[in-house]
C-alpha positions as CSV (number, residue, x, y, z in Angstrom):
1,M,-66.7,-12.0,-34.9
2,D,-65.7,-8.9,-33.0
3,T,-63.1,-9.0,-30.2
4,S,-65.7,-7.9,-27.6
5,N,-67.8,-11.6,-28.4
6,L,-64.1,-13.6,-28.5
7,L,-62.8,-11.7,-25.4
8,S,-66.1,-13.0,-23.9
9,R,-66.1,-16.6,-25.2
10,I,-62.6,-16.8,-24.4
11,E,-63.0,-15.6,-20.3
12,H,-65.8,-18.1,-20.6
13,L,-63.5,-20.4,-21.8
14,R,-60.9,-20.5,-19.3
15,N,-63.0,-20.2,-16.1
16,S,-65.1,-23.6,-17.5
17,M,-61.7,-25.3,-17.8
18,I,-60.1,-23.9,-15.0
19,E,-63.2,-25.1,-12.9
20,V,-63.0,-28.6,-14.9
21,A,-59.5,-29.0,-13.6
22,I,-60.1,-28.3,-10.2
23,E,-62.8,-31.3,-10.7
24,K,-61.2,-33.6,-13.1
25,G,-57.9,-33.2,-13.7
26,F,-55.8,-31.1,-15.8
27,S,-55.2,-34.6,-18.0
28,S,-59.0,-35.2,-18.2
29,R,-60.5,-35.0,-21.1
30,E,-62.7,-32.7,-20.3
31,S,-60.3,-30.4,-19.5
32,I,-58.6,-30.8,-22.5
33,A,-61.2,-30.8,-24.9
34,I,-61.6,-27.5,-23.0
35,S,-57.7,-26.3,-23.5
36,R,-58.0,-27.1,-27.7
37,E,-61.1,-24.7,-27.6
38,L,-60.1,-21.8,-25.7
39,D,-56.5,-22.5,-28.0
40,K,-59.0,-21.7,-31.1
41,L,-60.9,-18.9,-29.7
42,L,-56.9,-17.3,-28.3
43,N,-55.5,-18.5,-32.2
44,E,-58.3,-16.6,-33.6
45,Y,-58.2,-13.4,-31.5
46,E,-54.8,-13.4,-32.4
47,Q,-55.8,-12.9,-36.3
48,V,-58.1,-10.3,-35.9
49,R,-56.4,-8.5,-33.9
50,G,-53.3,-8.3,-36.5
51,F,-50.8,-10.4,-34.5
52,K,-49.2,-12.7,-37.0
53,K,-45.8,-14.9,-35.8
């Protein structure tokens, strides 16, 4: 997956997570699920860009 597609998906998930967190709370199951997916995408982005811990 290319970086522009990843960045687009990351931004979309961020916005979704914010909306869900405001509506249902930061510790709701849905917020946590979105957060986990966002973490996966961010890790993938770091790998694609060559950032390694």
